N, C-alpha and C positions, 0 to 999 in steps of 0.2 A: 472337711466333710462332716456333716452333722450325723448324730447317732442314728436317727431314723433313716437317713439316706444310705449309710453304710449297711444297715440291717436289710433294707429292701434290695440293695445290690447283691448282698450275700444270699438272700432268699431266692431271688430270681436266678442267680448263678447255680445254686445247688439244684434247683428244680430243673432248669434247662439242660445242664450238663448230665444230670442223672437220666432224664428222659432220652437225650441224645444217645447215651451209652446203651440204655436198655433197648431202645427201638432199633438200633443199628448193630446189635450183637450178632456176631458170626461165630458159630460153633467151631471149636478147635478140639480135635480128637473126640468128637461125640459128646462133649460136655454141654449140658443145657444151661440156660441162664438161670441164676439163682434169685429168689425173691429178695434176698438180703441186699441185692444191688439197688433196691429202691429205697433204702434207708435215707440217703441224702434227700430224696424227694419228700419223704415225710418230715424230716427236719426242716427243710426249706418251707414246707407248708405251714408248720408251726410258727416259724419266724415271720412268715407272711401275715398270719393272724395276729402276731404281736405288734405289727407295724403301727396301728393307731394308738395303742397304749404307750409305745415308746415315743411317738410324736407328741402325745399329751403328757409326757414325763411321768408316767405311772411307774413307781419304783419296783413294785412287785413284778409287773410284766417285763420291765427292763432286766431284772435279775433272772427271770425265766429265760429270756432271750439270750442272756450271757451263758447260762447253763447249756442251752441247746447249741449255741455256737461253739462252746468248748467241746461238746459231744461230737459236733461235726468235724472239728479239727482233729480230734483223736481218732474218730472213726474213719475219716477219709485217709489219714496218714497211715494208720495201722495196717490195713490190708490193701485197699485199691491202689494207692500210690506206690507202695513198695512192690506190689505184684506187677504193676505196669512197668516199673523200672527193671525188675528182674527178667520179665518176658520181652522187654524191648518194644513195647507197644507205644508208638509215638503219639497216637491220638489219645490213648488212655493216660499217658503222662501229661499231655496238654490239658485234658479235661480235669483230672484230679489236681493238677497244679493251679488251675484257675479257681477251683473250689477251695483249695487251701489258702490261696492268696486273698480271696474276698473274705473268707472266714477270719483270717488273721487281721486284716484291715478292720473288720467289724469289731473284733475283740479289742484291738488297740483303741478304737474310737469309744467303745463302752468304758474301758478303764479310764481314759482321759476324762470322760464325762462324769464318772463317779468321783474322780479326784477333784474336779472342778466343783461339783456339788458339795463335797466335803469342805473345800476352802470357803465356799460361799456361806456356809452355816455359821 
């Protein structure tokens, strides 16, 4: 998989899973939906805007995308994924697992491309 393909897959997954979770939220014990639940949406949007730069092999944009992807991995794992597991929410586990999986795939693809670029130098 090429770097820009992994990035677009990750961006679409972050955006779609976040919107799905936000729009289908059902209150438990009177808790309202928190705006921080939209963070993966914003990260996915940033990655979406980085797509053309990554496709054109712009190093600065690729490094920005790596940073955003790293933030997505840490942010999704830190609270949403662990909370979904602790609360036993199957759909939450599925959504966050997909976000983590595509983010990790994108990160691996970025690292491989950086190593290849270094070898080609």
